[in-house]
N, CA and C atoms as a LAMMPS dump frame, in Angstrom:
ITEM: TIMESTEP
0
ITEM: NUMBER OF ATOMS
261
ITEM: BOX BOUNDS ff ff ff
-5.0000000000000000e+02 5.0000000000000000e+02
-5.0000000000000000e+02 5.0000000000000000e+02
-5.0000000000000000e+02 5.0000000000000000e+02
ITEM: ATOMS id mol type element x y z
1 1 1 N -98.301 -368.034 -14.239
2 1 2 C -96.858 -367.883 -14.239
3 1 3 C -96.332 -368.16 -15.642
4 2 1 N -95.467 -367.319 -16.101
5 2 2 C -94.88 -367.468 -17.422
6 2 3 C -93.522 -368.141 -17.292
7 3 1 N -93.343 -369.21 -18.048
8 3 2 C -92.075 -369.931 -18.023
9 3 3 C -91.126 -369.343 -19.06
10 4 1 N -89.829 -369.485 -18.84
11 4 2 C -88.854 -368.961 -19.806
12 4 3 C -89.006 -369.624 -21.172
13 5 1 N -88.661 -368.88 -22.196
14 5 2 C -88.715 -369.394 -23.561
15 5 3 C -87.866 -370.658 -23.666
16 6 1 N -88.441 -371.702 -24.232
17 6 2 C -87.715 -372.957 -24.409
18 6 3 C -87.773 -373.882 -23.214
19 7 1 N -88.441 -373.468 -22.126
20 7 2 C -88.513 -374.307 -20.925
21 7 3 C -89.221 -375.612 -21.249
22 8 1 N -88.638 -376.714 -20.83
23 8 2 C -89.236 -378.029 -21.037
24 8 3 C -88.879 -378.667 -22.358
25 9 1 N -88.184 -377.937 -23.213
26 9 2 C -87.777 -378.511 -24.489
27 9 3 C -86.395 -379.113 -24.348
28 10 1 N -86.191 -380.214 -25.013
29 10 2 C -84.867 -380.846 -24.996
30 10 3 C -83.947 -380.075 -25.926
31 11 1 N -82.743 -379.768 -25.475
32 11 2 C -81.811 -379.06 -26.356
33 11 3 C -81.383 -379.949 -27.518
34 12 1 N -81.216 -379.344 -28.664
35 12 2 C -80.758 -380.118 -29.816
36 12 3 C -79.258 -380.325 -29.703
37 13 1 N -78.79 -381.462 -30.144
38 13 2 C -77.363 -381.752 -30.049
39 13 3 C -76.699 -381.815 -31.422
40 14 1 N -77.429 -381.394 -32.465
41 14 2 C -76.854 -381.465 -33.802
42 14 3 C -75.677 -380.502 -33.916
43 15 1 N -74.575 -380.991 -34.456
44 15 2 C -73.401 -380.172 -34.639
45 15 3 C -72.51 -380.058 -33.42
46 16 1 N -72.911 -380.636 -32.322
47 16 2 C -72.104 -380.577 -31.106
48 16 3 C -71.402 -381.904 -30.9
49 17 1 N -70.184 -381.822 -30.401
50 17 2 C -69.442 -383.04 -30.07
51 17 3 C -69.87 -383.525 -28.7
52 18 1 N -69.843 -384.829 -28.53
53 18 2 C -70.041 -385.378 -27.19
54 18 3 C -68.738 -385.192 -26.421
55 19 1 N -68.797 -385.372 -25.113
56 19 2 C -67.58 -385.261 -24.317
57 19 3 C -66.539 -386.255 -24.812
58 20 1 N -66.954 -387.485 -25.077
59 20 2 C -66.009 -388.516 -25.53
60 20 3 C -65.371 -388.153 -26.864
61 21 1 N -66.147 -387.552 -27.768
62 21 2 C -65.578 -387.117 -29.051
63 21 3 C -64.483 -386.076 -28.823
64 22 1 N -64.758 -385.103 -27.95
65 22 2 C -63.764 -384.076 -27.658
66 22 3 C -62.571 -384.666 -26.913
67 23 1 N -62.828 -385.555 -25.958
68 23 2 C -61.771 -386.132 -25.123
69 23 3 C -60.74 -386.867 -25.972
70 24 1 N -61.18 -387.469 -27.064
71 24 2 C -60.247 -388.172 -27.967
72 24 3 C -59.26 -387.213 -28.629
73 25 1 N -59.585 -385.913 -28.665
74 25 2 C -58.692 -384.94 -29.295
75 25 3 C -57.697 -384.329 -28.308
76 26 1 N -57.875 -384.61 -27.018
77 26 2 C -57.007 -384.044 -25.975
78 26 3 C -55.685 -384.825 -25.942
79 27 1 N -54.544 -384.138 -25.845
80 27 2 C -53.254 -384.837 -25.757
81 27 3 C -53.221 -385.809 -24.57
82 28 1 N -52.573 -386.948 -24.771
83 28 2 C -52.54 -388.012 -23.759
84 28 3 C -51.961 -387.56 -22.427
85 29 1 N -50.937 -386.707 -22.456
86 29 2 C -50.346 -386.271 -21.183
87 29 3 C -51.339 -385.456 -20.351
88 30 1 N -52.161 -384.639 -20.992
89 30 2 C -53.176 -383.878 -20.262
90 30 3 C -54.277 -384.785 -19.728
91 31 1 N -54.653 -385.773 -20.523
92 31 2 C -55.663 -386.735 -20.052
93 31 3 C -55.182 -387.43 -18.788
94 32 1 N -53.936 -387.881 -18.821
95 32 2 C -53.367 -388.601 -17.685
96 32 3 C -53.274 -387.708 -16.452
97 33 1 N -52.766 -386.495 -16.617
98 33 2 C -52.61 -385.585 -15.472
99 33 3 C -53.957 -385.214 -14.859
100 34 1 N -54.943 -384.983 -15.686
101 34 2 C -56.222 -384.498 -15.17
102 34 3 C -57.08 -385.603 -14.546
103 35 1 N -56.934 -386.839 -14.996
104 35 2 C -57.818 -387.912 -14.54
105 35 3 C -57.114 -388.991 -13.729
106 36 1 N -55.827 -388.836 -13.458
107 36 2 C -55.048 -389.877 -12.786
108 36 3 C -55.712 -390.34 -11.487
109 37 1 N -55.97 -391.632 -11.402
110 37 2 C -56.59 -392.225 -10.229
111 37 3 C -58.101 -392.1 -10.183
112 38 1 N -58.69 -391.439 -11.177
113 38 2 C -60.142 -391.234 -11.181
114 38 3 C -60.765 -391.708 -12.494
115 39 1 N -60.059 -392.567 -13.191
116 39 2 C -60.499 -392.986 -14.518
117 39 3 C -61.806 -393.771 -14.501
118 40 1 N -62.129 -394.404 -13.376
119 40 2 C -63.331 -395.229 -13.293
120 40 3 C -64.606 -394.439 -13.091
121 41 1 N -64.506 -393.149 -12.845
122 41 2 C -65.679 -392.307 -12.608
123 41 3 C -65.931 -391.384 -13.786
124 42 1 N -67.11 -390.771 -13.785
125 42 2 C -67.406 -389.744 -14.778
126 42 3 C -66.462 -388.574 -14.557
127 43 1 N -66.082 -387.884 -15.61
128 43 2 C -65.202 -386.727 -15.432
129 43 3 C -65.905 -385.626 -14.638
130 44 1 N -65.115 -384.89 -13.89
131 44 2 C -65.612 -383.749 -13.123
132 44 3 C -65.322 -382.456 -13.877
133 45 1 N -66.134 -381.454 -13.63
134 45 2 C -65.931 -380.164 -14.276
135 45 3 C -64.545 -379.601 -13.968
136 46 1 N -64.043 -379.789 -12.756
137 46 2 C -62.699 -379.304 -12.413
138 46 3 C -61.631 -379.969 -13.272
139 47 1 N -61.81 -381.247 -13.599
140 47 2 C -60.851 -381.955 -14.444
141 47 3 C -60.892 -381.401 -15.867
142 48 1 N -62.097 -381.102 -16.352
143 48 2 C -62.239 -380.499 -17.68
144 48 3 C -61.606 -379.109 -17.677
145 49 1 N -61.835 -378.335 -16.609
146 49 2 C -61.246 -376.996 -16.512
147 49 3 C -59.723 -377.046 -16.508
148 50 1 N -59.151 -378.052 -15.86
149 50 2 C -57.695 -378.228 -15.852
150 50 3 C -57.179 -378.37 -17.285
151 51 1 N -57.85 -379.2 -18.067
152 51 2 C -57.443 -379.403 -19.463
153 51 3 C -57.641 -378.114 -20.257
154 52 1 N -58.783 -377.436 -20.062
155 52 2 C -59.057 -376.198 -20.794
156 52 3 C -58.005 -375.129 -20.501
157 53 1 N -57.622 -375.001 -19.247
158 53 2 C -56.6 -374.024 -18.873
159 53 3 C -55.28 -374.324 -19.573
160 54 1 N -54.871 -375.592 -19.565
161 54 2 C -53.602 -375.948 -20.193
162 54 3 C -53.648 -375.76 -21.713
163 55 1 N -54.778 -376.069 -22.326
164 55 2 C -54.921 -375.825 -23.767
165 55 3 C -54.837 -374.32 -24.05
166 56 1 N -55.449 -373.531 -23.19
167 56 2 C -55.407 -372.072 -23.347
168 56 3 C -53.978 -371.544 -23.207
169 57 1 N -53.262 -372.044 -22.203
170 57 2 C -51.903 -371.549 -21.947
171 57 3 C -50.933 -371.851 -23.082
172 58 1 N -51.171 -372.941 -23.805
173 58 2 C -50.288 -373.263 -24.936
174 58 3 C -50.842 -372.753 -26.268
175 59 1 N -51.949 -372.002 -26.209
176 59 2 C -52.485 -371.369 -27.414
177 59 3 C -53.302 -372.264 -28.315
178 60 1 N -53.764 -373.387 -27.809
179 60 2 C -54.572 -374.301 -28.635
180 60 3 C -56.063 -374 -28.442
181 61 1 N -56.444 -372.778 -28.805
182 61 2 C -57.819 -372.328 -28.583
183 61 3 C -58.813 -373.1 -29.445
184 62 1 N -58.384 -373.56 -30.601
185 62 2 C -59.281 -374.315 -31.474
186 62 3 C -59.566 -375.717 -30.927
187 63 1 N -58.775 -376.19 -29.971
188 63 2 C -58.975 -377.518 -29.389
189 63 3 C -59.974 -377.493 -28.237
190 64 1 N -60.36 -376.288 -27.809
191 64 2 C -61.285 -376.174 -26.685
192 64 3 C -62.721 -376.331 -27.181
193 65 1 N -63.603 -376.875 -26.332
194 65 2 C -65.009 -377.021 -26.738
195 65 3 C -65.71 -375.662 -26.736
196 66 1 N -66.796 -375.601 -27.466
197 66 2 C -67.592 -374.368 -27.472
198 66 3 C -68.392 -374.282 -26.172
199 67 1 N -68.917 -373.103 -25.922
200 67 2 C -69.764 -372.896 -24.749
201 67 3 C -70.972 -373.838 -24.798
202 68 1 N -71.563 -373.965 -25.986
203 68 2 C -72.744 -374.827 -26.148
204 68 3 C -72.406 -376.293 -25.882
205 69 1 N -71.24 -376.734 -26.337
206 69 2 C -70.831 -378.123 -26.081
207 69 3 C -70.644 -378.365 -24.59
208 70 1 N -69.941 -377.459 -23.933
209 70 2 C -69.703 -377.615 -22.499
210 70 3 C -71.018 -377.618 -21.726
211 71 1 N -71.909 -376.722 -22.073
212 71 2 C -73.215 -376.663 -21.421
213 71 3 C -73.996 -377.959 -21.649
214 72 1 N -73.922 -378.497 -22.851
215 72 2 C -74.612 -379.753 -23.167
216 72 3 C -74.04 -380.907 -22.345
217 73 1 N -72.723 -380.958 -22.185
218 73 2 C -72.103 -382.036 -21.401
219 73 3 C -72.58 -381.994 -19.956
220 74 1 N -72.711 -380.789 -19.413
221 74 2 C -73.156 -380.645 -18.024
222 74 3 C -74.632 -380.99 -17.875
223 75 1 N -75.456 -380.482 -18.774
224 75 2 C -76.9 -380.701 -18.676
225 75 3 C -77.305 -382.125 -19.002
226 76 1 N -76.532 -382.796 -19.845
227 76 2 C -76.871 -384.17 -20.217
228 76 3 C -76.241 -385.202 -19.277
229 77 1 N -75.397 -384.743 -18.35
230 77 2 C -74.784 -385.661 -17.391
231 77 3 C -73.529 -386.347 -17.885
232 78 1 N -72.957 -385.888 -18.989
233 78 2 C -71.709 -386.478 -19.478
234 78 3 C -70.536 -386.1 -18.578
235 79 1 N -70.65 -384.946 -17.912
236 79 2 C -69.633 -384.447 -16.987
237 79 3 C -70.343 -384.085 -15.688
238 80 1 N -69.777 -384.494 -14.56
239 80 2 C -70.339 -384.152 -13.239
240 80 3 C -69.75 -382.834 -12.756
241 81 1 N -70.583 -382.035 -12.116
242 81 2 C -70.11 -380.795 -11.518
243 81 3 C -69.518 -381.075 -10.151
244 82 1 N -70.116 -382.028 -9.467
245 82 2 C -69.733 -382.341 -8.089
246 82 3 C -69.943 -383.827 -7.863
247 83 1 N -69.085 -384.433 -7.085
248 83 2 C -69.251 -385.85 -6.762
249 83 3 C -69.467 -385.961 -5.269
250 84 1 N -70.576 -386.54 -4.905
251 84 2 C -70.907 -386.712 -3.48
252 84 3 C -70.515 -388.122 -3.063
253 85 1 N -69.782 -388.228 -1.969
254 85 2 C -69.405 -389.528 -1.424
255 85 3 C -70.563 -390.13 -0.648
256 86 1 N -70.583 -391.443 -0.537
257 86 2 C -71.644 -392.094 0.235
258 86 3 C -71.355 -391.935 1.722
259 87 1 N -72.42 -391.801 2.5
260 87 2 C -72.274 -391.596 3.946
261 87 3 C -72.307 -392.904 4.682
């Protein structure tokens, strides 16, 4: 069986911002609206999407993370895609 190119290799993070680095650049009102009541948990992808949509709507395209940064945040566990409650 042939594995995909790069399989098993750790992605390089040089030149990419961490989620926390990017989050510091987000306006405070958007941070509050997107995370209100959930500040004690890891951010969810839906919360990040809320901020991205609002940045897009006001034309702040340069404030949005790159595709590679977003992918790195998801793959490294900096942002959760889904939160499962305990049963």
